[in-house]
C-alpha positions as CSV (number, residue, x, y, z in Angstrom):
1,M,0.1,0.1,0.1
2,Q,1.4,3.3,-1.1
3,V,1.1,6.3,1.5
4,V,0.4,9.6,0.5
5,Y,1.0,12.7,2.9
6,V,-1.5,15.8,2.9
7,S,-1.2,19.2,5.0
8,P,-3.1,22.3,4.9
9,E,-0.2,24.0,3.2
10,G,0.2,20.9,0.6
11,S,0.5,21.8,-3.0
12,D,-1.7,20.5,-5.6
13,G,1.7,20.2,-7.9
14,A,3.2,17.8,-5.4
15,T,2.4,14.0,-5.5
16,G,2.5,13.9,-1.7
17,L,4.5,10.6,-1.7
18,N,7.3,12.5,0.3
19,P,6.3,13.8,3.6
20,A,8.8,16.6,3.1
21,A,6.4,17.7,0.2
22,P,2.9,16.9,1.1
23,T,-0.3,17.3,-1.4
24,S,-3.4,18.8,-1.1
25,L,-6.3,16.8,0.3
26,T,-8.2,17.7,-3.0
27,R,-5.4,16.5,-5.1
28,A,-5.0,13.2,-2.8
29,L,-8.8,12.4,-3.2
30,R,-8.9,12.9,-6.8
31,A,-5.4,11.4,-8.0
32,Y,-5.4,8.2,-5.6
33,R,-7.7,5.3,-5.4
34,S,-7.2,1.9,-4.3
35,D,-4.4,0.5,-2.0
36,T,-3.6,4.1,-0.7
37,E,-3.4,5.5,2.7
38,V,-3.5,9.0,2.9
39,R,-2.1,10.5,6.1
40,I,-3.6,13.8,6.8
41,A,-2.2,16.3,9.1
42,D,-3.9,18.5,11.6
43,G,-5.6,21.6,10.4
44,D,-8.9,22.7,8.3
45,Y,-9.9,21.2,5.0
46,R,-12.5,22.1,2.7
47,V,-13.8,19.0,0.8
48,S,-15.8,19.2,-2.5
49,A,-16.8,15.2,-2.8
50,L,-15.1,11.9,-2.9
51,S,-16.8,10.0,-5.5
52,S,-14.9,6.7,-4.9
53,G,-13.0,5.4,-2.5
54,A,-12.1,1.6,-2.9
55,G,-9.3,0.5,-1.0
56,M,-8.7,4.0,0.4
57,R,-7.6,4.6,4.0
58,L,-8.0,8.2,5.1
59,I,-6.3,8.7,8.3
60,G,-5.8,12.0,10.7
61,Q,-2.5,12.2,12.1
62,G,-3.8,14.2,15.1
63,D,-6.9,15.3,16.9
64,R,-7.6,18.5,14.8
65,V,-8.0,17.0,11.4
66,T,-11.1,18.9,10.5
67,L,-13.1,18.3,7.1
68,R,-15.5,20.8,6.0
69,A,-18.0,20.8,2.9
70,A,-17.2,22.8,0.2
71,G,-20.8,22.4,-1.0
72,N,-23.8,20.9,0.5
73,I,-22.2,17.0,0.7
74,L,-19.0,16.4,2.2
75,L,-18.1,13.0,1.0
76,Q,-20.0,10.6,-1.2
77,P,-18.1,7.6,-2.3
78,G,-19.7,4.9,-4.3
79,D,-18.1,1.3,-4.8
80,A,-15.9,2.1,-1.7
81,D,-15.0,-1.5,-0.8
82,G,-12.7,-1.6,2.1
83,L,-12.5,2.4,2.8
84,V,-11.0,3.2,6.2
85,M,-11.7,6.7,8.0
86,E,-9.9,7.2,11.3
87,R,-9.5,10.1,13.5
88,L,-11.4,12.5,11.5
89,I,-13.7,15.6,12.2
90,F,-16.5,16.0,9.6
91,A,-18.2,19.6,10.6
92,D,-20.6,21.8,9.6
93,C,-22.2,20.5,6.6
94,P,-25.5,21.6,5.3
95,A,-26.7,18.2,3.9
96,Y,-25.1,15.1,5.0
97,S,-21.7,14.7,5.8
98,I,-21.1,11.3,4.3
99,R,-23.4,8.9,2.1
100,I,-21.7,5.5,1.0
101,Y,-23.2,3.3,-1.4
102,H,-23.0,-0.3,-2.6
103,S,-20.0,-0.9,-0.6
104,T,-18.4,-3.9,1.7
105,G,-15.9,-3.5,4.6
106,I,-16.4,-0.2,5.5
107,R,-14.5,1.0,8.6
108,I,-15.0,4.2,10.4
109,R,-13.2,4.7,13.8
110,K,-12.6,7.7,16.2
111,C,-14.0,10.2,13.9
112,Q,-16.5,13.0,15.0
113,F,-19.7,14.5,13.1
114,L,-20.6,18.0,14.4
115,R,-23.3,20.1,13.5
116,C,-24.5,18.5,10.4
117,N,-27.9,18.0,8.8
118,S,-27.4,14.2,8.6
119,G,-24.3,12.3,9.9
120,L,-23.5,9.0,8.2
121,I,-25.5,7.3,5.6
122,L,-25.0,3.7,4.6
123,S,-26.9,2.6,1.5
124,Q,-26.9,-1.0,0.8
125,C,-23.7,-1.5,2.4
126,R,-22.3,-5.0,4.0
127,D,-20.2,-5.9,6.7
128,F,-19.5,-2.3,8.0
129,L,-17.9,-0.9,11.2
130,V,-18.6,2.2,13.0
131,E,-16.8,2.4,16.1
132,D,-16.2,4.8,18.9
133,T,-17.3,7.9,16.9
134,T,-19.3,10.7,18.1
135,F,-22.4,12.5,16.7
136,T,-23.0,16.0,18.0
137,Q,-25.7,18.4,17.1
138,V,-26.7,16.4,13.9
139,G,-30.2,17.4,12.3
140,N,-32.9,19.9,13.6
141,P,-35.1,19.4,16.5
142,A,-37.7,21.5,15.1
143,N,-40.8,20.5,13.1
144,Y,-40.7,16.8,14.0
145,G,-37.0,16.4,13.8
146,A,-34.8,15.7,11.0
147,G,-31.5,14.5,10.5
148,D,-30.3,10.9,11.8
149,G,-26.5,10.5,13.3
150,I,-26.5,7.1,11.4
151,Y,-29.0,6.0,8.6
152,V,-28.5,2.6,7.3
153,G,-30.8,1.7,4.2
154,G,-30.5,-1.9,3.1
155,G,-27.3,-2.8,5.2
156,I,-26.4,-6.5,6.0
157,G,-24.0,-7.8,8.6
158,G,-22.9,-4.2,9.9
159,R,-22.0,-3.1,13.4
160,I,-22.2,0.4,15.3
161,V,-20.2,-0.1,18.6
162,G,-19.0,2.2,21.4
163,C,-20.2,5.2,19.8
164,R,-21.7,8.4,21.6
165,F,-24.9,10.4,20.3
166,H,-26.0,13.9,21.6
167,K,-28.6,16.0,20.2
168,C,-29.5,14.2,16.8
169,G,-32.7,15.7,15.5
170,H,-34.9,12.5,14.4
171,Y,-32.9,9.2,15.8
172,A,-29.4,8.5,17.0
173,I,-29.4,5.4,15.1
174,T,-32.1,4.5,12.5
175,L,-32.0,1.0,10.6
176,G,-34.3,1.2,7.5
177,N,-34.5,0.2,3.6
178,D,-33.1,1.4,0.7
179,K,-35.5,0.8,-2.2
180,E,-36.4,-2.7,-2.3
181,I,-33.5,-3.8,0.0
182,M,-34.1,-4.0,3.9
183,S,-31.3,-3.9,6.7
184,E,-30.9,-7.3,8.5
185,K,-28.3,-8.9,10.8
186,I,-26.8,-5.3,12.4
187,T,-25.6,-5.3,15.8
188,I,-26.0,-2.0,17.6
189,E,-23.8,-2.6,21.0
190,N,-22.5,-0.5,23.8
191,N,-23.1,3.0,22.4
192,T,-24.1,5.7,24.6
193,I,-27.2,7.7,23.5
194,D,-27.7,11.0,25.4
195,Q,-29.9,12.9,23.4
196,Y,-32.2,15.9,24.4
197,W,-33.3,16.3,20.7
198,G,-34.9,13.1,19.2
199,G,-35.1,9.3,19.6
200,G,-32.6,6.8,20.5
201,V,-32.8,3.8,18.1
202,G,-35.2,3.1,15.3
203,L,-35.9,-0.2,13.6
204,I,-38.3,0.3,10.6
205,L,-39.1,-0.5,7.1
206,G,-38.3,-4.4,7.2
207,T,-35.5,-4.3,9.4
208,S,-35.0,-7.9,10.8
209,R,-32.7,-10.3,12.5
210,C,-30.9,-7.3,14.2
211,V,-29.6,-6.8,18.0
212,V,-29.8,-3.8,19.8
213,K,-27.8,-4.4,22.9
214,G,-26.1,-3.2,26.1
215,N,-26.8,0.5,24.9
216,Q,-27.2,3.4,27.7
217,I,-30.1,5.5,26.2
218,R,-31.0,8.9,28.1
219,R,-32.9,12.0,27.9
220,T,-34.6,11.4,24.8
221,G,-37.0,14.1,23.4
222,V,-36.3,16.4,26.3
223,E,-36.3,19.5,24.1
224,M,-38.8,18.3,21.7
225,E,-42.6,18.8,21.8
226,Y,-43.5,15.5,20.6
227,T,-42.9,11.9,21.6
228,K,-39.6,10.0,20.7
229,A,-38.8,6.6,21.7
230,A,-35.6,5.5,23.3
231,I,-36.2,2.3,21.2
232,Q,-38.6,2.2,18.5
233,V,-39.4,-1.1,16.7
234,T,-41.8,-1.0,13.6
235,A,-40.3,-4.4,12.2
236,S,-40.0,-7.9,13.0
237,N,-38.0,-10.8,14.2
238,N,-35.2,-8.4,16.3
239,V,-33.7,-8.8,19.8
240,I,-33.7,-5.5,22.1
241,E,-31.7,-6.8,25.1
242,G,-29.7,-5.6,28.1
243,N,-30.0,-1.8,27.4
244,T,-30.4,0.9,30.1
245,I,-33.0,3.5,29.7
246,E,-33.1,6.7,31.9
247,E,-34.9,9.8,32.2
248,L,-36.8,10.1,29.3
249,A,-39.0,13.4,29.0
250,R,-42.7,14.0,29.6
251,K,-44.7,11.2,28.1
252,N,-42.0,9.5,26.0
253,Y,-41.8,5.7,25.4
254,A,-39.1,3.7,26.5
255,I,-39.7,1.0,24.2
256,E,-42.2,1.3,21.5
257,L,-43.5,-1.6,19.4
258,T,-45.7,-0.3,16.6
259,A,-47.0,-1.3,13.3
260,Y,-48.3,1.1,10.6
261,P,-48.0,1.6,6.8
262,F,-45.2,3.9,5.6
263,R,-44.0,4.8,2.2
264,G,-46.0,2.0,0.7
265,I,-44.6,-0.5,3.0
266,E,-46.9,-2.5,5.7
267,Q,-44.7,-2.5,8.5
268,H,-45.7,-5.4,10.8
269,C,-44.2,-5.6,14.3
270,E,-44.1,-9.5,15.0
271,G,-41.6,-11.9,16.8
272,N,-39.6,-9.3,18.4
273,V,-37.7,-10.4,21.7
274,V,-37.6,-7.4,24.5
275,R,-35.6,-8.9,27.5
276,N,-33.4,-8.1,30.3
277,N,-33.6,-4.3,29.9
278,T,-33.5,-1.8,32.7
279,C,-35.7,1.3,32.5
280,R,-35.8,3.8,35.5
281,N,-36.9,7.3,36.1
282,N,-38.6,7.8,33.0
283,G,-41.1,10.5,32.2
284,G,-43.9,8.2,30.2
285,I,-44.9,4.8,29.4
286,T,-42.3,2.0,29.5
287,F,-43.8,-0.3,26.9
288,F,-46.3,1.0,24.2
289,I,-47.8,-1.3,21.7
290,S,-49.7,-0.1,18.7
291,P,-51.0,-1.8,15.7
292,R,-52.2,0.6,13.2
293,R,-54.7,0.1,10.2
294,A,-54.3,-3.3,8.7
295,C,-50.7,-3.8,10.3
296,R,-50.0,-6.1,13.2
297,A,-48.1,-5.7,16.4
298,S,-48.3,-9.1,17.9
299,G,-46.4,-12.2,19.0
300,N,-43.6,-10.1,20.7
301,I,-42.1,-11.4,24.0
302,I,-41.4,-8.9,26.9
303,E,-39.4,-10.7,29.2
304,G,-37.0,-10.5,32.3
305,N,-37.2,-6.4,32.1
306,L,-36.6,-4.3,35.4
307,V,-39.0,-0.9,35.5
308,E,-38.3,1.4,38.3
309,N,-40.2,4.3,38.9
310,D,-41.3,4.9,35.3
311,A,-44.6,6.9,34.3
312,I,-43.5,9.9,36.3
313,N,-45.7,12.0,34.3
314,I,-48.7,9.7,33.7
315,E,-51.5,9.7,35.8
316,P,-52.6,6.9,36.8
317,A,-48.9,5.3,36.3
318,A,-49.3,3.1,33.4
319,F,-46.3,1.2,32.8
320,V,-47.7,-0.7,29.5
321,Y,-50.2,0.7,26.9
322,F,-51.9,-1.4,24.5
323,E,-53.3,0.9,21.9
324,T,-56.0,-0.3,19.3
325,Y,-57.4,3.1,18.4
326,H,-56.1,3.2,14.7
327,S,-56.2,-0.3,14.2
328,A,-58.7,-1.2,11.1
329,D,-59.7,-4.8,12.9
330,K,-59.1,-4.1,16.6
331,P,-57.2,-6.7,17.6
332,P,-58.2,-8.6,21.1
333,F,-55.9,-7.7,24.1
334,P,-53.3,-8.5,24.5
335,G,-52.7,-9.2,20.7
336,Q,-50.8,-12.5,21.4
337,N,-47.8,-10.6,22.9
338,Q,-46.4,-12.2,26.0
339,F,-45.3,-10.4,29.4
340,I,-43.3,-12.8,31.2
341,A,-41.0,-12.5,34.5
342,N,-40.7,-8.6,34.5
343,R,-39.9,-6.8,37.5
344,F,-42.2,-3.5,38.5
345,R,-41.1,-1.1,41.2
346,S,-42.6,2.0,41.8
347,K,-43.0,4.5,44.7
348,R,-46.4,5.8,43.5
349,S,-48.9,3.0,42.9
350,K,-49.0,-0.4,41.6
351,A,-47.7,-1.3,38.1
352,L,-50.7,-0.8,35.6
353,V,-51.5,-1.9,32.1
354,S,-53.7,0.6,30.0
355,T,-55.7,-0.3,26.9
356,D,-58.4,0.6,25.0
357,A,-59.2,-2.8,23.8
358,L,-61.2,-4.1,26.6
359,T,-63.5,-1.2,27.0
360,K,-64.6,1.6,24.7
361,G,-62.5,4.1,26.5
362,I,-59.2,3.4,28.1
363,S,-59.2,1.0,31.1
364,Y,-56.2,0.0,33.7
365,H,-55.7,-3.3,34.9
366,E,-53.3,-4.7,37.6
367,F,-50.7,-7.2,36.3
368,G,-51.8,-9.6,38.9
369,D,-55.4,-9.5,37.6
370,L,-54.3,-10.0,34.1
371,Q,-52.0,-12.9,35.2
372,K,-55.2,-14.7,36.2
373,K,-57.1,-14.1,33.1
374,Y,-54.4,-14.1,30.7
375,P,-51.9,-16.9,32.1
376,D,-50.8,-17.8,28.5
377,Y,-49.5,-13.9,28.0
378,F,-48.9,-12.6,31.7
379,R,-47.0,-15.0,34.0
380,D,-44.3,-14.7,36.6
381,N,-44.4,-10.6,36.7
382,V,-43.6,-9.2,40.0
383,Y,-44.6,-5.8,41.3
384,L,-41.9,-4.7,44.1
385,K,-42.8,-1.8,46.8
386,G,-41.0,1.4,46.4
C-alpha cells in the first residue's frame, strides 16, 4: 500500500509521496484510489466530494483534522469497498456529511460528526463497522425532527459499537430500507445515546434479525414537543436486550412496538424479543404497543425486564399501553404479546396496564389480575414496593 501525505499547506503540484513535500487533500482524493493510505495532518480542509474510495485509508494524524463541506455534501463515495476513515472530524455540513453506496468492508473509527444536517448514511453496504465515533448536533429538532446520526438503508451484517450520540434531530441510529433492500443482521451495541433532541434507536421498514444490546439511552426528546422513543421497533424478528433507558422526557416511550404503513410498505411488528432491559426514572410509558390500520403488532415477547419508577408524568402510572384506536380490525387484547417475569418497582402505585381494547374507553388493569385472566400471556411478573 502506498502512502500519501497531506497537510493544509500541501501543494496541488506535489504528489505527496514524500512527507517533506505534502500534497493537498483535494489532489489526494482525486489522484489516488485503491491501495492508498492518505495521512492527513492537523488542520482545516474544504472538501468538495469523494466519488470513489475503494481500498483507500483516510487517517488523521492528530486530534484536529477537520473536514468541512465546500458544497452541500462532504463525501459521497460509491463502490468504496474497504474504505477506512480514522480520527477525522466532519463538521458544518448543510446536507449529509457522508453517504456511502453499495460497498463492503467500510471501517469508520474514532471520528466526529459535528453540526451536520445528517451524519453518516450507509446505503446497501455490507459488513461495515462504525466504532468509537461521536455524533453531536446532527439534524434539527424543529418540525418533528430531521437528521439521523447514522441511517442504514438496506445494510447487511454491520456493527455500530461504542459510539456516542448527543442532540440528533430524528434518531441517533435508524435502520431502514434502501428501495427494495431491507436492513438485516446488524448489531447496535454498547453505544451511549444522551439525546435531548430526538429518539434513540429506530428499527423500521422491514429491518429484521438485528440486535440492539447493552446501550445506555438517556433523555430522548427532552427539548422536543412530541413523542420520541428510546427504542422504536416497527419491524419484525429483532432482539432488544440488556439496554439501560433513563430520564426520558414527559410522555416519551422507553420501548415502542408499533405497526403502521409507511412509504407504501406495511410495517408489521411481530416476533421481536425485548428482554433484560432496565428502565428507570422515565416520564412516560415504558412499553407502548400499537397496531395501526391493517398492520399487526403481535407475537412479541417482553421478558425479564426491570422497570423502576417509570411513568412519572402519567396519571395513573401505566407502565404498559396496548393501543388499538388506529387499528382497522381492533385486535383483541393482548394481541398475543407475552409479558414474562418482568419486575416493576414504583413509589407511587401498583404497576398498571392501560388499554382501549377491552372497553370503549381506556381502562386500567393490574398485572396480578391480568395474570389470572390471561395466563398464557402474563406470567411470573412481580410488583416490588418502593
